[in-house]
VOBA-1610 file (N, C-alpha, C; in pm, whole numbers, padded with zeros to 5 digits, always signed):
BEGIN
Phe+10539+07708+02156Phe+10546+07662+02017Phe+10645+07547+01999Gln+10706+07503+02107Gln+10792+07386+02107Gln+10906+07395+02005Gly+10960+07517+01990Gly+11075+07535+01903Gly+11044+07532+01755Glu+10917+07541+01717Glu+10880+07537+01576Glu+10896+07674+01511Arg+10902+07674+01381Arg+10907+07797+01302Arg+10764+07851+01288Leu+10747+07982+01308Leu+10614+08041+01298Leu+10583+08080+01155His+10455+08091+01128His+10413+08139+00996His+10412+08291+00990Phe+10379+08356+01102Phe+10359+08501+01100Phe+10397+08564+01233Val+10472+08673+01228Val+10497+08758+01345Val+10465+08901+01306Gln+10384+08968+01387Gln+10349+09108+01362Gln+10384+09189+01487Ile+10464+09293+01468Ile+10509+09378+01579Ile+10454+09519+01557Gly+10377+09566+01655Gly+10311+09695+01644Gly+10171+09676+01589Leu+10073+09667+01677Leu+09936+09636+01635Leu+09849+09761+01633Gly+09849+09837+01741Gly+09767+09958+01749Gly+09622+09927+01720Thr+09556+10017+01649Thr+09419+09994+01607Thr+09413+09951+01461Asn+09529+09922+01403Asn+09534+09881+01263Asn+09489+09736+01248Thr+09460+09698+01126Thr+09422+09560+01101Thr+09543+09469+01118Thr+09522+09354+01178Thr+09628+09258+01203Thr+09596+09126+01135Phe+09696+09039+01131Phe+09671+08906+01075Phe+09566+08832+01158Ile+09556+08867+01287Ile+09456+08805+01374Ile+09315+08836+01323Gln+09290+08961+01289Gln+09158+08999+01239Gln+09129+08937+01103Asn+09232+08926+01019Asn+09211+08864+00889Asn+09171+08717+00901Phe+09223+08649+01002Phe+09193+08508+01019Phe+09072+08481+01108Ala+09046+08571+01205Ala+08942+08539+01304Ala+08843+08653+01328Gly+08857+08764+01258Gly+08768+08877+01278Gly+08645+08871+01189Glu+08564+08976+01198Glu+08447+08987+01112Glu+08490+09028+00971Ser+08402+09007+00875Ser+08436+09034+00736Ser+08472+09181+00713Arg+08409+09272+00789Arg+08439+09415+00772Arg+08580+09450+00821Glu+08642+09363+00900Glu+08776+09388+00952Glu+08884+09333+00860Phe+08846+09258+00759Phe+08944+09197+00668Phe+09016+09304+00588Asp+09147+09294+00581Asp+09229+09394+00513Asp+09304+09329+00397Arg+09275+09372+00277Arg+09339+09313+00160Arg+09487+09349+00149Ser+09528+09458+00213Ser+09670+09493+00211Ser+09754+09392+00289Leu+09690+09321+00382Leu+09757+09213+00454Leu+09740+09078+00385Glu+09641+09068+00299Glu+09609+08939+00238Glu+09728+08882+00160Trp+09795+08969+00083Trp+09907+08917+00003Trp+10024+08874+00090Leu+10040+08941+00206Leu+10145+08899+00299Leu+10113+08763+00360Leu+09987+08746+00397Leu+09946+08618+00453Leu+09964+08506+00351Gly+09947+08542+00224Gly+09963+08443+00118Gly+10105+08393+00105Ala+10202+08469+00160Ala+10342+08426+00155Ala+10374+08320+00259Ala+10283+08300+00354Ala+10303+08197+00456Ala+10256+08062+00403Ser+10314+07957+00455Ser+10284+07822+00404Ser+10155+07765+00462Glu+10095+07832+00562Glu+09971+07782+00623Glu+09862+07888+00617Gln+09746+07852+00564Gln+09634+07944+00552Gln+09513+07900+00635Asp+09521+07786+00697Asp+09411+07735+00778Asp+09424+07790+00920Pro+09324+07867+00968Pro+09332+07926+01102Pro+09355+07823+01213Arg+09314+07700+01189Arg+09330+07596+01292Arg+09476+07560+01314Trp+09558+07579+01211Trp+09698+07535+01219Trp+09797+07650+01210Leu+09748+07769+01192Leu+09836+07885+01183Leu+09914+07904+01313Arg+10045+07928+01301Arg+10129+07961+01416Arg+10177+08104+01402Gly+10149+08186+01504Gly+10188+08326+01495Gly+10198+08394+01629Val+10270+08506+01632Val+10283+08589+01750Val+10256+08734+01711Ala+10177+08803+01793Ala+10146+08944+01772Ala+10195+09021+01894Val+10271+09128+01872Val+10340+09199+01980Val+10298+09345+01984Glu+10261+09394+02102Glu+10212+09532+02118Glu+10231+09574+02265Pro+10286+09693+02292Pro+10308+09734+02431Pro+10188+09796+02502Val+10087+09840+02427Val+09974+09911+02488Val+09863+09812+02525Ala+09825+09813+02653Ala+09733+09712+02705Ala+09600+09709+02632Glu+09543+09826+02602Glu+09410+09830+02538Glu+09411+09762+02403His+09517+09781+02327His+09524+09721+02194His+09537+09569+02203Val+09612+09524+02303Val+09625+09379+02324Val+09490+09320+02366Ala+09422+09387+02459Ala+09294+09336+02510Ala+09189+09327+02401Ser+09192+09420+02306Ser+09089+09423+02201Ser+09098+09302+02108Leu+09210+09233+02109Leu+09229+09118+02019Leu+09217+08983+02089Lys+09204+08982+02220Lys+09206+08856+02294Lys+09090+08763+02256Gly+08972+08820+02233Gly+08859+08736+02195Gly+08883+08662+02065Met+08947+08729+01968Met+08976+08665+01840Met+09088+08563+01853Val+09188+08594+01936Val+09298+08501+01955Val+09250+08370+02017Asp+09144+08378+02096Asp+09088+08256+02154Asp+09038+08160+02047Arg+09010+08214+01927Arg+08965+08129+01816Arg+09081+08083+01727Leu+09202+08121+01765Leu+09322+08082+01689Leu+09416+08008+01785Pro+09406+07877+01795Pro+09481+07801+01896Pro+09632+07812+01884Gly+09682+07848+01767Gly+09827+07856+01747Gly+09881+07997+01746Val+09806+08093+01800Val+09849+08233+01800Val+09862+08284+01942Glu+09965+08361+01968Glu+09990+08416+02102Glu+10005+08567+02095Leu+09944+08637+02192Leu+09960+08781+02208Leu+10068+08809+02312Val+10156+08905+02283Val+10261+08943+02377Val+10250+09093+02400Gln+10235+09133+02526Gln+10232+09275+02560Gln+10374+09320+02597Ala+10443+09377+02501Ala+10580+09425+02520Ala+10617+09508+02398Ala+10726+09582+02411Ala+10787+09648+02296Ala+10910+09566+02257Ile+10955+09579+02133Ile+11074+09509+02087Ile+11183+09613+02057Gly+11303+09586+02104Gly+11413+09679+02085Gly+11547+09607+02085Glu+11653+09685+02101Glu+11788+09629+02094Glu+11842+09583+02228Lys+11772+09618+02337Lys+11819+09582+02470Lys+11700+09546+02558Asp+11710+09437+02631Asp+11604+09398+02725Asp+11596+09502+02837Thr+11477+09558+02856Thr+11456+09660+02959Thr+11323+09635+03026Trp+11321+09641+03159Trp+11198+09621+03233Trp+11146+09756+03283Gly+11020+09783+03259Gly+10959+09906+03308Gly+11004+10031+03237Ala+11031+10022+03107Ala+11068+10141+03030Ala+10948+10235+03019Glu+10977+10364+03010Glu+10870+10463+02999Glu+10815+10466+02857Ile+10684+10466+02846Ile+10619+10476+02716Ile+10510+10581+02723Gln+10505+10667+02622Gln+10404+10772+02616Gln+10285+10723+02535Val+10168+10723+02597Val+10050+10658+02538Val+09930+10753+02539Phe+09856+10753+02430Phe+09723+10813+02425Phe+09626+10697+02417Gly+09554+10672+02527Gly+09471+10553+02536Gly+09328+10573+02489Thr+09255+10463+02484Thr+09117+10468+02436Thr+09026+10544+02533Ala+09055+10538+02663Ala+08973+10613+02759Ala+08987+10763+02736Ala+09109+10808+02710Ala+09132+10950+02681Ala+09064+10991+02551Arg+09066+10903+02453Arg+08996+10931+02328Arg+08846+10948+02351Asp+08787+10856+02426Asp+08644+10861+02450Asp+08605+10988+02526Ala+08690+11031+02619Ala+08661+11152+02695Ala+08662+11275+02605Leu+08755+11279+02511Leu+08761+11393+02419Leu+08640+11394+02325Leu+08597+11278+02282Leu+08481+11270+02192Leu+08355+11320+02264Arg+08344+11289+02392Arg+08228+11337+02468Arg+08233+11487+02491Ala+08351+11545+02479Ala+08368+11688+02508Ala+08332+11779+02391Val+08308+11722+02273Val+08274+11805+02157Val+08130+11777+02114Ala+08077+11867+02035Ala+07940+11853+01987Ala+07928+11727+01902Pro+07812+11659+01908Pro+07794+11536+01831Pro+07828+11549+01683Ala+07799+11665+01625Ala+07825+11685+01483Ala+07974+11681+01449Lys+08059+11704+01549Lys+08203+11710+01524Lys+08275+11580+01561Arg+08203+11487+01622Arg+08271+11370+01677Arg+08333+11280+01571Ser+08265+11262+01461Ser+08318+11175+01357Ser+08450+11229+01303Arg+08454+11359+01278Arg+08576+11422+01228Arg+08688+11413+01331Leu+08657+11440+01457Leu+08759+11432+01562Leu+08810+11289+01578Glu+08720+11194+01573Glu+08761+11054+01589Glu+08860+11014+01481Glu+08839+11063+01358Glu+08934+11035+01250Glu+09073+11085+01284Gln+09081+11205+01344Gln+09209+11263+01379Gln+09275+11187+01495Leu+09194+11143+01588Leu+09248+11076+01707Leu+09300+10935+01677Val+09254+10875+01569Val+09304+10743+01531Val+09455+10746+01514Tyr+09505+10853+01453Tyr+09650+10864+01432Tyr+09724+10863+01566Ile+09670+10937+01665Ile+09738+10949+01793Ile+09730+10819+01871Leu+09622+10745+01858Leu+09612+10614+01924Leu+09725+10522+01881Asn+09775+10544+01760Asn+09879+10457+01705Asn+10018+10520+01711Met+10035+10622+01795Met+10163+10693+01802Met+10229+10678+01938Ser+10204+10568+02007Ser+10272+10543+02134Ser+10423+10539+02109Cys+10499+10592+02204Cys+10641+10610+02178Cys+10722+10586+02306Leu+10830+10512+02296Leu+10917+10487+02411Leu+10995+10613+02447Gly+11002+10643+02575Gly+11084+10754+02621Gly+11016+10889+02613Ser+11002+10941+02495Ser+10942+11073+02474Ser+10823+11061+02379Val+10749+11171+02366Val+10635+11168+02275Val+10683+11159+02131His+10598+11109+02045His+10630+11098+01904His+10662+11236+01847Pro+10767+11250+01765Pro+10806+11381+01714Pro+10697+11455+01636Leu+10606+11381+01574Leu+10499+11444+01496Leu+10378+11479+01580Leu+10375+11432+01705Leu+10255+11449+01787Leu+10223+11594+01822Pro+10319+11678+01861Pro+10285+11816+01899Pro+10208+11893+01792Gln+10247+11877+01666Gln+10178+11950+01560Gln+10036+11897+01540Ile+10019+11766+01548Ile+09885+11708+01535Ile+09795+11757+01647Cys+09848+11759+01770Cys+09771+11806+01885Cys+09734+11954+01871Cys+09826+12032+01817Cys+09801+12174+01795Cys+09687+12193+01695Asn+09690+12115+01588Asn+09584+12124+01487Asn+09448+12087+01546Ile+09445+11984+01628Ile+09319+11942+01691Ile+09268+12049+01786Ala+09358+12107+01863Ala+09319+12213+01957Ala+09257+12332+01884Gln+09315+12368+01772Gln+09264+12481+01694Gln+09127+12451+01634Glu+09108+12330+01587Glu+08983+12297+01517Glu+08870+12261+01614Phe+08904+12194+01725Phe+08798+12140+01812Phe+08797+12201+01953Asn+08896+12282+01982Asn+08906+12346+02114Asn+08913+12243+02227Val+08989+12138+02207Val+09015+12037+02310Val+09165+12012+02316Glu+09212+11967+02433Glu+09355+11942+02452Glu+09381+11792+02460Val+09469+11746+02374Val+09509+11605+02375Val+09625+11588+02473Lys+09608+11496+02567Lys+09713+11468+02665Lys+09753+11321+02658Val+09882+11297+02651Val+09930+11159+02657Val+09969+11129+02801Glu+09973+11002+02835Glu+10010+10961+02970Glu+10134+10873+02967Ser+10210+10880+03073Ser+10330+10798+03085Ser+10295+10665+03150Arg+10334+10556+03086Arg+10314+10422+03139Arg+10447+10347+03138Ala+10446+10229+03193Ala+10565+10143+03193Ala+10542+10026+03099Ala+10645+09990+03026Ala+10637+09876+02934Ala+10771+09805+02931Asp+10766+09674+02923Asp+10890+09597+02909Asp+10933+09598+02763Val+11063+09605+02743Val+11121+09599+02609Val+11199+09469+02596Trp+11167+09392+02493Trp+11234+09265+02469Trp+11317+09274+02342Thr+11432+09209+02343Thr+11504+09190+02218Thr+11435+09082+02136Trp+11473+09072+02010Trp+11418+08965+01927Trp+11454+08828+01986Ser+11574+08817+02037Ser+11615+08689+02097Ser+11526+08654+02216Arg+11495+08752+02299Arg+11408+08724+02413Arg+11268+08685+02367Leu+11219+08750+02262Leu+11087+08714+02209Leu+11085+08569+02166Gln+11186+08528+02091Gln+11190+08389+02045Gln+11201+08292+02163Asn+11288+08325+02257Asn+11309+08234+02369Asn+11187+08226+02460Ser+11123+08342+02484Ser+11006+08344+02574Ser+10888+08269+02514Cys+10871+08282+02384Cys+10759+08214+02316Cys+10800+08078+02261Asn+10929+08046+02270Asn+10981+07916+02228Asn+10950+07886+02082Phe+10992+07979+01993Phe+10984+07952+01849Phe+11121+07981+01787Arg+11140+07934+01666Arg+11267+07952+01598Arg+11244+08012+01460Gly+11239+08146+01457Gly+11221+08216+01330Gly+11078+08215+01283Cys+11054+08284+01171Cys+10919+08292+01115Cys+10929+08306+00963Glu+10819+08278+00899Glu+10814+08292+00754Glu+10791+08437+00713Val+10695+08504+00779Val+10660+08642+00745Val+10669+08729+00870Leu+10739+08842+00858Leu+10750+08938+00968Leu+10698+09073+00920Val+10603+09130+00994Val+10549+09263+00964Val+10577+09353+01083Val+10639+09469+01057Val+10676+09564+01162Val+10618+09701+01127Asp+10545+09760+01221Asp+10492+09895+01203Asp+10486+09961+01341Thr+10595+10030+01378Thr+10608+10078+01515Thr+10640+10227+01523Glu+10597+10303+01425Glu+10606+10450+01430Glu+10746+10501+01466Gly+10846+10451+01393Gly+10980+10503+01409Gly+11078+10410+01477Tyr+11029+10298+01530Tyr+11118+10204+01598Tyr+11148+10082+01512Asp+11104+10085+01387Asp+11125+09971+01298Asp+11274+09939+01280Ala+11357+10042+01263Ala+11500+10020+01240Ala+11564+09952+01360Gln+11526+09992+01482Gln+11581+09929+01601Gln+11541+09781+01609Ile+11417+09754+01574Ile+11370+09615+01576Ile+11445+09532+01474Leu+11468+09588+01356Leu+11542+09515+01254Leu+11685+09488+01298Arg+11747+09584+01366Arg+11883+09560+01415Arg+11886+09449+01519Ser+11782+09443+01603Ser+11773+09336+01701Ser+11757+09201+01632Leu+11675+09197+01528Leu+11657+09075+01449Leu+11787+09033+01383Ile+11855+09131+01321Ile+11980+09101+01250Ile+12085+09046+01346Glu+12097+09107+01464Glu+12194+09060+01563Glu+12165+08915+01602His+12039+08883+01621His+12002+08745+01656His+12037+08649+01542Cys+12002+08688+01421Cys+12018+08597+01308Cys+12163+08582+01264Arg+12251+08669+01310Arg+12394+08649+01285Arg+12442+08520+01351Trp+12382+08487+01464Trp+12420+08368+01538Trp+12332+08248+01503Tyr+12209+08278+01456Tyr+12113+08170+01425Tyr+12059+08193+01285Gln+12138+08153+01187Gln+12108+08182+01047Gln+11975+08122+01001Asn+11936+08011+01058Asn+11812+07945+01016Asn+11686+08018+01064Asp+11704+08120+01148Asp+11589+08193+01203Asp+11546+08311+01118Trp+11616+08338+01008Trp+11579+08451+00923Trp+11436+08436+00871Pro+11354+08543+00876Pro+11223+08539+00810Pro+11240+08524+00659Arg+11139+08466+00598Arg+11141+08455+00453Arg+11107+08589+00388Leu+11016+08663+00452Leu+10972+08792+00399Leu+10957+08890+00515Ile+11007+09013+00496Ile+10997+09117+00598Ile+10932+09241+00537Gln+10829+09293+00604Gln+10772+09422+00566Gln+10785+09518+00684Phe+10838+09638+00658Phe+10843+09739+00761Phe+10817+09876+00698Glu+10789+09974+00783Glu+10747+10106+00736Glu+10867+10191+00698Thr+10860+10257+00583Thr+10966+10348+00538Thr+10903+10481+00498Met+10854+10552+00598Met+10792+10683+00575Met+10872+10795+00641Gly+10995+10765+00681Gly+11080+10866+00740Gly+11071+10878+00890His+10984+10798+00955His+10969+10809+01100His+11098+10769+01173Cys+11165+10664+01124Cys+11291+10623+01187Cys+11397+10731+01170Asp+11397+10797+01055Asp+11494+10904+01031Asp+11471+11020+01127Ile+11346+11049+01159Ile+11315+11157+01253Ile+11370+11125+01391Leu+11358+10998+01433Leu+11402+10959+01566Leu+11553+10937+01574Glu+11612+10882+01469Glu+11752+10840+01475Glu+11846+10924+01391Gly+11793+11000+01297Gly+11877+11075+01206Gly+11861+11027+01063His+11889+11116+00969His+11870+11086+00827His+11948+10962+00785Gly+11881+10875+00711Gly+11945+10756+00658Gly+11925+10631+00740Ala+11854+10641+00854Ala+11836+10524+00940Ala+11761+10413+00868Glu+11659+10450+00794Glu+11578+10348+00726Glu+11656+10283+00613Trp+11730+10363+00534Trp+11808+10304+00427Trp+11922+10219+00481Gln+11976+10259+00595Gln+12079+10178+00657Gln+12024+10041+00697Gly+11898+10042+00747Gly+11834+09915+00781Gly+11816+09827+00659Ile+11774+09887+00549Ile+11757+09811+00425Ile+11890+09755+00379Gly+11995+09839+00386Gly+12128+09793+00345Gly+12178+09678+00430Ser+12149+09683+00561Ser+12193+09575+00650Ser+12123+09444+00616Leu+11996+09453+00578Leu+11923+09333+00541Leu+11976+09276+00408Glu+12009+09365+00315Glu+12060+09320+00187Glu+12199+09259+00201Gly+12274+09309+00300Gly+12410+09259+00321Gly+12412+09121+00382
//
């Protein structure tokens, strides 16, 4: 990106709608909940949009590559974002192949309902240990469908915000969207640490999840502490 400021950075893609799909996907993939965020960026033309999308799970990254090919100013990064650069960190993943195997294991009449439940788990990849909410969800699925959900351990690199900027050669962004199932607070702290030294790199607008997932992982008040740090 030659040191330019980006219009959009999205961290944590999963199977959710991304800015990539809004700009280059089919009409059925367009998400109006992202539309207003995209409107906060100064560029709306897909030909000139500059953005980075970050996700540690290979399948989720691969599913977007065809669309990214139609967006010359957008880059996909397969990594997690955190407070410390780490190579080969352990990540617990429920992949699409495991999902497909479970769907084949139940009667056709039950597949639609099971698929709805498995969408949540596809988006619950977690560094180090399994997501705190995962055991109960798996238990509920086992009781209803008589199948066992198993996650697998993989390796993923963790980048700080500074490393992300340096590796992709950009300087800040206009809009930042973070949805990482409990790691949002850590990502914000990494961003804040970087921007203490590089004040011009602050995003104009930041959206992150506040559903208590960070509090479960880090302790009560983690999310509000993140908000307070941004306000400070």
